[in-house]
KEKE-3310 file (N, C-alpha, C; in steps of 0.2 Angstrom, whole numbers, plus 5000, padded with zeros to 4 digits):
npx = (5021:5023:5031:5026:5028:5019:5004:4999:5003:5007:5011:5005:4995:4989:4977:4975:4960:4950:4940:4933:4933:4926:4913:4909:4909:4920:4937:4952:4966:4983:4997:5008:5003:4997:5002:4997:4984:4972:4976:4968:4954:4937:4930:4931:4932:4926:4927:4914:4908:4902:4909:4906:4908:4907:4904:4912:4914:4928:4942:4956:4973:4977:4967:4958:4956:4968:4968:4968:4955:4942:4925:4908:4907:4899:4889:4897:4906:4896:4890:4901:4905:4915:4927:4935:4952:4954:4960:4961:4962:4970:4969:4976:4968:4964:4967:4960:4952:4949:4951:4944:4946:4941:4953:4952:4943:4949:4961:4954:4948:4960:4965:4955:4955:4968:4965:4955:4962:4971:4963:4958:4956:4954:4962:4956:4947:4957:4963:4953:4951:4963:4963:4952:4958:4969:4962:4957:4968:4974:4985:4996:4993:5004:5011:5003:5005:5018:5018:5010:5019:5029:5022:5018:5031:5035:5028:5026:5035:5026:5022:5019:5003:4994:4983:4970:4964:4952:4957:4970:4985:4990:5001:4998:4994:5001:4994:4983:4984:4997:5005:5002:5008:5021:5024:5022:5031:5043:5043:5042:5054:5067:5073:5086:5093:5089:5081:5067:5053:5041:5024:5011:5000:5006:5011:5024:5032:5034:5039:5035:5045:5046:5057:5060:5051:5043:5038:5027:5018:5026:5035:5048:5051:5048:5052:5053:5056:5064:5060:5071:5080:5071:5070:5084:5084:5076:5082:5096:5112:5111:5115:5110:5112:5108:5104:5105:5092:5085:5083:5086:5102:5112:5115:5120:5122:5127:5140:5142:5141:5128:5121:5106:5093:5084:5068:5064:5075:5073:5062:5053:5056:5049:5034:5027:5017:5012:5008:4998:4994)
npy = (4893:4910:4926:4943:4961:4970:4981:4988:4995:4983:4966:4951:4936:4926:4915:4908:4907:4894:4890:4877:4874:4885:4883:4872:4877:4877:4879:4876:4872:4876:4865:4871:4879:4871:4869:4879:4875:4865:4847:4837:4841:4842:4853:4870:4888:4902:4920:4931:4946:4953:4950:4938:4921:4908:4891:4880:4866:4856:4848:4840:4838:4826:4817:4804:4810:4817:4831:4847:4856:4869:4869:4874:4887:4893:4903:4913:4915:4919:4931:4939:4940:4931:4927:4915:4913:4924:4931:4927:4934:4927:4925:4920:4919:4914:4898:4887:4897:4908:4920:4926:4936:4943:4949:4960:4968:4969:4977:4988:4992:4996:5006:5016:5018:5025:5036:5042:5044:5054:5066:5068:5077:5075:5067:5056:5051:5047:5036:5027:5024:5018:5007:5000:4997:4989:4978:4973:4971:4962:4964:4972:4988:4996:4991:4995:5009:5010:5005:5015:5026:5023:5023:5036:5042:5039:5047:5062:5077:5091:5109:5119:5122:5137:5144:5155:5163:5173:5183:5182:5175:5158:5145:5128:5116:5101:5086:5077:5063:5061:5066:5057:5045:5049:5052:5039:5031:5037:5037:5049:5055:5066:5068:5073:5076:5066:5068:5068:5072:5067:5073:5079:5071:5059:5057:5058:5073:5083:5092:5096:5099:5108:5105:5112:5127:5131:5120:5106:5094:5082:5066:5067:5080:5083:5083:5075:5084:5091:5105:5114:5110:5113:5127:5130:5126:5136:5149:5148:5149:5138:5123:5111:5094:5082:5065:5056:5052:5062:5063:5071:5070:5075:5089:5106:5117:5133:5129:5118:5100:5088:5072:5065:5055:5044:5038:5030:5021:5010:5004:4994:4995:4990:4980:4964:4952:4935:4923:4909:4895)
npz = (4938:4937:4938:4939:4937:4948:4945:4955:4971:4979:4984:4978:4976:4962:4954:4939:4929:4921:4906:4907:4921:4926:4921:4928:4940:4948:4956:4952:4961:4959:4959:4964:4974:4984:4997:5004:5007:5016:5020:5021:5024:5020:5018:5016:5021:5013:5013:5011:5002:5011:5023:5029:5033:5021:5019:5008:4997:4997:4989:4993:4988:4990:4987:4978:4965:4963:4962:4968:4973:4974:4976:4972:4966:4957:4957:4962:4951:4941:4946:4947:4934:4928:4916:4904:4908:4916:4931:4948:4964:4977:4995:5010:5025:5040:5047:5037:5031:5018:5006:4990:4977:4962:4951:4944:4951:4963:4960:4956:4968:4975:4967:4968:4981:4982:4975:4983:4995:4993:4993:5005:5021:5034:5048:5055:5045:5036:5043:5043:5030:5027:5035:5029:5016:5021:5025:5013:5005:5013:5022:5033:5042:5042:5031:5021:5022:5019:5006:5000:5001:4992:4980:4979:4979:4966:4958:4947:4951:4955:4954:4969:4975:4976:4988:4989:5003:5010:5003:5005:5001:5002:5003:4999:5011:5019:5015:5025:5024:5019:5029:5039:5033:5033:5047:5052:5046:5048:5062:5068:5069:5066:5050:5048:5060:5068:5080:5091:5101:5113:5114:5125:5122:5119:5107:5094:5092:5077:5062:5045:5032:5017:5004:4992:4992:4982:4975:4975:4986:4987:4989:4988:4990:5003:5020:5036:5050:5065:5075:5077:5067:5056:5057:5054:5040:5035:5039:5039:5030:5017:5009:4997:4993:4981:4975:4960:4958:4963:4977:4992:4999:5007:5017:5020:5033:5036:5031:5039:5038:5035:5035:5027:5031:5021:5019:5009:5007:5014:5009:4997:4979:4968:4966:4966:4957:4959:4947:4946:4937)
capx = (5020:5027:5030:5026:5028:5012:5002:4997:5009:5006:5013:4999:4995:4983:4976:4971:4954:4949:4933:4930:4932:4921:4907:4908:4909:4926:4943:4958:4972:4989:5002:5013:5000:4994:5004:4993:4978:4972:4978:4962:4948:4932:4927:4935:4927:4927:4924:4911:4909:4899:4913:4904:4911:4903:4907:4913:4917:4935:4945:4963:4977:4979:4961:4959:4957:4974:4968:4966:4950:4936:4918:4902:4908:4895:4886:4903:4908:4891:4889:4907:4906:4922:4928:4941:4959:4954:4964:4958:4967:4970:4972:4975:4966:4966:4967:4954:4948:4952:4947:4945:4943:4943:4959:4950:4940:4955:4965:4950:4947:4966:4966:4950:4958:4973:4962:4952:4966:4974:4958:4955:4959:4953:4966:4952:4945:4963:4964:4947:4953:4969:4960:4949:4963:4972:4958:4956:4974:4976:4991:4996:4992:5011:5013:4999:5008:5025:5016:5008:5025:5033:5018:5018:5037:5036:5024:5030:5034:5022:5022:5015:4997:4993:4976:4968:4959:4950:4961:4977:4988:4994:5003:4994:4997:5003:4987:4983:4987:5005:5007:5001:5013:5028:5024:5023:5037:5049:5042:5042:5061:5070:5077:5093:5096:5086:5078:5060:5051:5034:5020:5007:4996:5009:5013:5030:5031:5038:5037:5037:5049:5046:5064:5059:5045:5038:5036:5021:5018:5029:5039:5055:5051:5046:5056:5051:5061:5063:5059:5077:5082:5067:5073:5090:5083:5073:5086:5104:5115:5109:5116:5107:5115:5104:5107:5103:5085:5081:5082:5091:5106:5116:5113:5125:5120:5132:5146:5142:5137:5123:5118:5099:5090:5078:5063:5064:5080:5071:5056:5054:5055:5044:5030:5026:5011:5013:5002:4998:4990)
capy = (4899:4915:4932:4950:4967:4972:4987:4992:4994:4977:4960:4947:4929:4925:4909:4909:4902:4891:4889:4871:4874:4890:4880:4867:4880:4874:4883:4871:4875:4873:4861:4876:4882:4866:4869:4884:4873:4859:4841:4832:4843:4841:4859:4876:4894:4908:4926:4934:4953:4955:4948:4932:4915:4903:4884:4877:4859:4856:4842:4840:4835:4819:4813:4800:4813:4820:4838:4851:4861:4872:4869:4878:4894:4895:4910:4918:4916:4922:4937:4943:4939:4929:4923:4911:4916:4929:4929:4928:4935:4922:4927:4916:4923:4910:4891:4885:4902:4911:4926:4925:4942:4944:4953:4967:4971:4970:4982:4994:4995:4999:5012:5020:5020:5029:5043:5045:5046:5061:5071:5068:5081:5072:5061:5050:5048:5043:5030:5023:5022:5014:5001:4997:4994:4984:4972:4971:4968:4957:4967:4977:4995:4998:4989:5000:5016:5009:5005:5022:5030:5021:5025:5043:5044:5038:5052:5068:5083:5097:5115:5119:5126:5143:5145:5162:5163:5180:5188:5181:5169:5154:5139:5123:5112:5094:5083:5072:5056:5061:5067:5050:5041:5051:5051:5032:5028:5040:5037:5056:5057:5071:5065:5076:5075:5060:5070:5070:5071:5065:5078:5077:5066:5053:5057:5062:5080:5084:5097:5094:5104:5108:5107:5118:5129:5132:5113:5103:5089:5076:5063:5069:5087:5083:5080:5076:5088:5094:5113:5117:5109:5117:5134:5131:5126:5142:5155:5148:5148:5131:5120:5104:5089:5077:5060:5056:5051:5068:5062:5074:5065:5079:5097:5110:5123:5137:5125:5111:5095:5083:5067:5065:5049:5044:5033:5026:5017:5004:5002:4991:4999:4987:4975:4959:4947:4928:4920:4902:4892)
capz = (4941:4934:4942:4935:4941:4950:4943:4961:4975:4984:4982:4979:4972:4958:4951:4932:4928:4914:4904:4909:4928:4927:4919:4933:4947:4952:4955:4953:4965:4956:4964:4967:4980:4988:5004:5008:5008:5020:5017:5022:5025:5015:5017:5018:5021:5009:5016:5005:5001:5018:5028:5032:5030:5017:5018:5001:4996:4995:4987:4994:4982:4992:4986:4972:4959:4963:4960:4973:4970:4978:4973:4974:4965:4951:4959:4962:4944:4937:4949:4945:4926:4927:4909:4903:4908:4921:4937:4955:4969:4983:5001:5016:5031:5045:5045:5034:5029:5013:5002:4983:4974:4955:4951:4941:4957:4968:4957:4956:4974:4977:4963:4970:4988:4981:4973:4989:5000:4991:4994:5012:5025:5041:5050:5056:5039:5033:5047:5041:5023:5028:5038:5024:5011:5024:5025:5006:5003:5018:5024:5039:5040:5041:5024:5017:5022:5015:4999:4997:5001:4986:4974:4979:4977:4959:4954:4945:4956:4953:4958:4975:4973:4980:4989:4992:5008:5012:4999:5008:4997:5006:5000:5001:5016:5017:5016:5031:5022:5018:5036:5043:5031:5035:5054:5054:5043:5051:5069:5070:5070:5061:5045:5048:5067:5072:5086:5092:5108:5114:5116:5131:5120:5118:5100:5093:5088:5071:5057:5038:5028:5009:5002:4987:4994:4976:4973:4979:4992:4984:4994:4987:4992:5010:5025:5043:5054:5071:5075:5076:5060:5052:5057:5050:5033:5033:5040:5038:5023:5016:5002:4996:4988:4979:4971:4953:4957:4966:4984:4996:5003:5012:5018:5024:5037:5037:5030:5043:5034:5039:5031:5027:5031:5017:5021:5003:5007:5017:5005:4990:4973:4964:4969:4961:4958:4957:4944:4946:4932)
cpx = (5025:5026:5030:5026:5021:5010:4999:5002:5008:5008:5006:4999:4989:4983:4972:4966:4954:4942:4929:4928:4926:4914:4905:4908:4915:4932:4948:4964:4979:4993:5006:5010:4997:4996:5001:4986:4978:4974:4972:4955:4943:4928:4932:4930:4930:4924:4921:4911:4906:4903:4911:4907:4906:4907:4907:4916:4924:4938:4953:4967:4978:4973:4963:4959:4963:4974:4965:4961:4945:4930:4913:4903:4904:4892:4892:4905:4903:4890:4895:4909:4913:4922:4934:4947:4959:4957:4960:4963:4965:4973:4971:4974:4968:4966:4960:4949:4952:4948:4949:4942:4945:4948:4957:4946:4945:4959:4960:4949:4954:4967:4961:4952:4963:4970:4959:4956:4970:4969:4955:4959:4959:4958:4962:4949:4951:4964:4959:4949:4958:4967:4956:4953:4967:4969:4958:4962:4977:4983:4990:4995:4999:5013:5009:5002:5015:5023:5014:5014:5028:5029:5019:5025:5039:5032:5029:5029:5031:5024:5017:5009:4997:4985:4975:4962:4958:4955:4969:4979:4992:4995:5000:4998:4998:4996:4988:4986:4994:5008:5007:5007:5020:5029:5026:5029:5044:5049:5043:5049:5063:5074:5085:5096:5094:5082:5071:5059:5043:5030:5015:5002:4999:5012:5019:5029:5036:5035:5038:5039:5048:5053:5064:5052:5040:5036:5031:5023:5020:5034:5046:5056:5049:5051:5053:5057:5059:5062:5065:5080:5078:5069:5079:5089:5080:5078:5094:5106:5115:5111:5113:5111:5110:5107:5103:5095:5081:5080:5088:5095:5110:5114:5119:5121:5126:5139:5146:5138:5133:5121:5110:5097:5084:5074:5064:5069:5078:5064:5058:5053:5050:5040:5028:5019:5013:5007:5003:4992:4989)
cpy = (4904:4922:4938:4955:4969:4979:4991:4990:4989:4971:4955:4941:4929:4918:4911:4904:4899:4890:4883:4871:4880:4887:4875:4871:4878:4879:4877:4875:4872:4870:4866:4880:4877:4866:4874:4881:4866:4852:4836:4834:4843:4848:4865:4882:4899:4914:4930:4942:4956:4953:4942:4926:4910:4896:4882:4870:4860:4849:4843:4836:4828:4814:4809:4804:4817:4827:4841:4856:4863:4872:4874:4885:4896:4902:4915:4920:4920:4929:4942:4943:4937:4925:4919:4915:4922:4927:4931:4929:4930:4924:4922:4920:4919:4903:4889:4890:4906:4916:4925:4932:4942:4950:4960:4971:4973:4976:4989:4997:4999:5006:5018:5023:5026:5036:5046:5048:5053:5067:5072:5073:5079:5066:5055:5047:5044:5036:5025:5020:5017:5007:4997:4993:4989:4978:4969:4968:4963:4958:4971:4984:4998:4996:4994:5007:5015:5009:5012:5027:5029:5023:5032:5046:5043:5043:5058:5073:5089:5103:5115:5124:5132:5144:5152:5162:5170:5184:5187:5175:5165:5148:5133:5119:5105:5090:5078:5065:5056:5062:5061:5045:5043:5050:5043:5029:5031:5039:5044:5059:5061:5067:5067:5074:5069:5061:5070:5070:5070:5071:5075:5072:5060:5052:5060:5068:5080:5089:5094:5100:5103:5110:5113:5121:5130:5125:5110:5098:5083:5073:5065:5076:5088:5080:5081:5079:5090:5102:5116:5116:5113:5124:5135:5130:5133:5148:5154:5148:5140:5129:5113:5100:5083:5071:5060:5055:5057:5067:5066:5070:5069:5086:5100:5116:5127:5133:5119:5106:5090:5078:5067:5058:5049:5038:5028:5020:5010:5001:4998:4996:4996:4982:4970:4955:4940:4925:4913:4899:4884)
cpz = (4938:4938:4937:4940:4942:4948:4949:4966:4981:4980:4983:4974:4968:4955:4944:4931:4921:4913:4907:4917:4930:4926:4924:4940:4951:4951:4957:4956:4962:4961:4967:4973:4985:4995:5008:5009:5012:5016:5017:5022:5019:5014:5019:5018:5017:5012:5010:5006:5008:5024:5032:5029:5027:5017:5011:5002:4994:4994:4988:4988:4984:4990:4979:4965:4958:4960:4966:4970:4975:4974:4975:4972:4959:4952:4959:4955:4940:4940:4947:4938:4925:4920:4909:4904:4913:4927:4943:4960:4975:4989:5006:5022:5038:5043:5043:5031:5024:5010:4995:4980:4967:4955:4948:4946:4962:4966:4957:4962:4977:4974:4966:4977:4987:4979:4979:4994:4999:4992:5001:5017:5032:5042:5052:5050:5035:5036:5044:5034:5023:5031:5033:5019:5014:5024:5018:5003:5007:5020:5030:5037:5039:5033:5019:5016:5018:5008:4996:4997:4994:4980:4974:4977:4970:4955:4952:4950:4952:4957:4963:4973:4978:4981:4992:4997:5011:5009:5001:5004:5002:5002:5003:5006:5014:5019:5022:5030:5022:5025:5040:5040:5033:5043:5055:5052:5046:5059:5072:5071:5065:5056:5044:5055:5070:5078:5086:5099:5108:5117:5122:5129:5118:5111:5099:5090:5082:5066:5050:5034:5020:5007:4997:4989:4988:4973:4978:4984:4989:4989:4994:4989:4999:5014:5032:5047:5061:5071:5074:5069:5055:5051:5053:5043:5031:5034:5039:5031:5022:5009:5002:4991:4987:4975:4964:4952:4960:4973:4987:5000:5008:5012:5022:5027:5039:5037:5034:5039:5038:5034:5032:5026:5026:5018:5015:5003:5010:5014:4999:4984:4968:4968:4963:4962:4956:4953:4943:4941:4933)
residu = (MET:LYS:LYS:GLU:ASN:SER:LYS:VAL:PRO:PHE:ASN:TYR:ILE:THR:ILE:LYS:THR:THR:LYS:SER:ARG:ILE:GLU:LYS:GLY:LEU:LEU:ALA:ILE:PRO:VAL:SER:LEU:ILE:ASP:LEU:PHE:PRO:LYS:THR:SER:LYS:TYR:ILE:TYR:LEU:ILE:ASN:GLU:LYS:GLY:LYS:ALA:GLU:ARG:LYS:THR:PHE:THR:PRO:TYR:THR:SER:SER:SER:ARG:GLU:CYS:ARG:ILE:GLY:GLY:LEU:LYS:ASP:PHE:TYR:ARG:VAL:ASN:HIS:ILE:ASN:ASP:GLY:GLU:GLU:LEU:VAL:ILE:GLN:ILE:LEU:ASP:GLU:GLY:LYS:TYR:ASN:ILE:ILE:PRO:GLU:LYS:ILE:PHE:LYS:GLY:ILE:VAL:ILE:ASP:PHE:GLU:LYS:THR:LEU:GLU:THR:ILE:ASP:SER:GLU:ALA:GLU:VAL:GLU:LYS:GLN:ILE:ASP:ILE:ILE:SER:LYS:VAL:THR:ASN:THR:THR:LYS:GLU:THR:VAL:LEU:ARG:SER:GLU:PHE:VAL:ARG:LEU:ALA:ASN:LYS:LYS:ILE:LYS:GLU:ARG:LYS:ILE:LYS:VAL:ILE:HIS:HIS:VAL:LYS:ARG:ARG:GLU:GLU:VAL:PRO:ALA:SER:LEU:LYS:MET:ILE:LEU:LEU:ASN:LEU:SER:LYS:GLY:LYS:CYS:GLN:VAL:SER:GLY:PHE:THR:PHE:LEU:MET:LYS:ASN:GLY:LYS:PRO:TYR:PHE:GLU:ILE:HIS:HIS:ILE:ASP:PRO:LEU:LYS:GLY:ASN:HIS:MET:LYS:ASN:LEU:LEU:VAL:VAL:SER:PRO:ASN:VAL:HIS:ALA:GLN:PHE:THR:TYR:SER:ASN:THR:GLU:HIS:PHE:PHE:ASP:ILE:GLU:GLY:TRP:LEU:ARG:LYS:VAL:LYS:PHE:ASN:GLU:GLU:SER:PHE:SER:VAL:PHE:GLN:ILE:CYS:ASP:LYS:LEU:PRO:LYS:LEU:PHE:GLU:LYS:GLN:ILE:HIS:CYS)
# end
């Protein structure tokens, strides 16, 4: 087993295929993963693309062959055009139930999700997309939001776009997807004061401040703030203090200093995949 940095913002496990096993419709489970599979069962269930469980023959490591493997995958290999050396993402769902996704498809779905999320304006649609990718990656919605924050934080900061609406220029608003990420990871608490309050609908109230109003909607340029702090950013004599990576760490309002809590401090900087052969 070896580890590599993942090219998508999720941790996951893969098994590398071999030509001989593909031809036989088998997937050999490496010894490094046998603890994730049954010790005696003759069958396991794989979840297909329609979400239904398909029973597959299974040989545990304790059998006379001394090889843990899944059978009945000829159609799977044929439909997905799996070639020698390609990797399959393995996900453990429930006891005896697993998901196998060709890595090329897995990464494609995640990348498409990232592109789609950046264009959505509806919070309901954002929720729907996050639910979909949560199922595909076999992670919680919280993990999806954390991963998306890290990905967006690593992008280059661009100038904030100007939209002309009825001949009136307005700076672009924060997309619904970013609002949801910031709300969930900050719990709606101001990153300067720690204050928030619940609205009548039960959700925490917060505002989003652009540190540099000319720069766009980048995680390093956005802060979750309370109305009072937002007003201080706008109207007081303000000084900003950034770290070498560009994150705001301290702010002064009329010579009074405040520390700034940054969400990135509690998130991973890199993701990895485990490759089992």
